[in-house]
C-alpha positions in Angstrom: 0.0 0.0 0.0 1.4 3.3 -1.1 1.9 5.7 1.9 3.6 9.0 2.4 4.3 10.3 5.9 5.4 13.9 6.6 7.3 14.9 9.7 9.4 17.7 11.0 6.8 20.4 11.5 6.5 22.4 14.6 6.5 25.9 16.2 9.3 28.2 15.2 10.0 31.9 15.6 10.2 34.2 12.6 13.6 33.8 10.9 14.0 30.3 12.1 14.4 27.0 10.2 12.7 23.7 9.9 13.4 20.6 7.8 10.4 18.6 6.7 10.7 15.0 5.7 8.4 12.9 3.4 9.0 9.2 3.8 7.5 6.8 1.4 6.4 3.2 2.0 4.8 0.7 -0.3 6.6 2.0 -3.3 10.0 3.3 -4.4 10.3 7.0 -4.9 13.3 6.7 -7.2 11.2 7.0 -10.4 8.8 9.7 -9.4 8.7 13.5 -9.1 7.5 14.7 -5.7 5.6 17.8 -4.8 5.3 19.8 -1.6 2.1 21.8 -1.0 0.7 23.8 1.9 -2.6 25.0 3.1 -3.0 27.8 5.5 -6.2 28.3 7.5 -9.0 29.7 5.3 -6.9 29.5 2.2 -6.7 27.2 -0.8 -3.9 24.6 -1.0 -0.9 25.9 -2.9 2.1 24.4 -4.5 5.4 25.1 -2.7 8.0 23.1 -4.5 8.7 20.0 -6.6 11.6 17.9 -7.4 12.3 15.5 -10.4 12.9 11.8 -9.9 16.6 12.3 -10.2 16.7 15.4 -8.1 18.3 17.3 -11.0 15.4 19.6 -11.5 13.6 21.6 -8.8 10.9 24.3 -8.9 9.7 26.7 -6.2 6.8 29.1 -5.7 7.9 32.7 -5.8 6.9 33.2 -2.2 9.5 30.7 -1.0 12.2 31.0 -3.6 15.6 31.6 -2.0 14.4 30.4 1.4 13.3 26.8 0.8 15.3 24.0 -0.7 13.9 20.6 -1.8 16.1 17.6 -1.9 15.8 13.8 -2.0 17.6 10.8 -0.8 16.4 7.9 -2.9 18.4 5.4 -0.8 16.3 6.4 2.2 13.1 6.7 0.1 12.7 10.2 1.5 12.3 13.7 0.2 13.1 16.8 2.3 12.1 20.4 2.4 14.6 22.7 4.1 12.8 25.9 5.2 15.0 28.8 6.2 14.1 32.4 7.1 10.6 31.4 8.0 7.9 34.0 8.1 4.5 34.0 9.8 2.9 33.7 6.4 4.6 30.3 6.0 2.3 29.0 8.7 0.3 26.1 7.2 -0.1 22.4 7.0 2.5 21.0 4.6 1.8 18.0 2.5 3.9 15.9 0.1 2.4 14.2 -2.9 3.5 11.5 -5.3 1.5 9.4 -7.8 -1.6 11.2 -6.8 -1.3 10.1 -3.2 -1.1 12.6 -0.3 0.4 12.4 3.1 -1.5 13.4 6.2 0.4 16.7 6.5 2.6 18.3 9.1 1.8 21.5 10.8 4.2 24.4 10.6 3.6 27.4 12.8 5.8 30.5 12.6 5.1 32.8 15.5 6.9 34.8 18.1 
């Protein structure tokens, strides 16, 4: 059974950093592109970043460009989202998605 599990969220002060993980089970991530999305309270879900199967190609939303970095470790069947210089507007539930399957999400709260 294909399953994605996000972790690494939490409460952080503005300017802080977090690293989210997306671990896959039931399939091998190697051959698939992975996306990160987020949904803030009262807002629609939005795309944050994506990474190609090889990791050689990445894309970012303008709102996170220069602050977030997506990477993958296919040996660990895991994709990461390193988030630096966090802002209150980054507060949201963050999800990873692959093959049309979504994880349960991890809450990120940026607040002083």
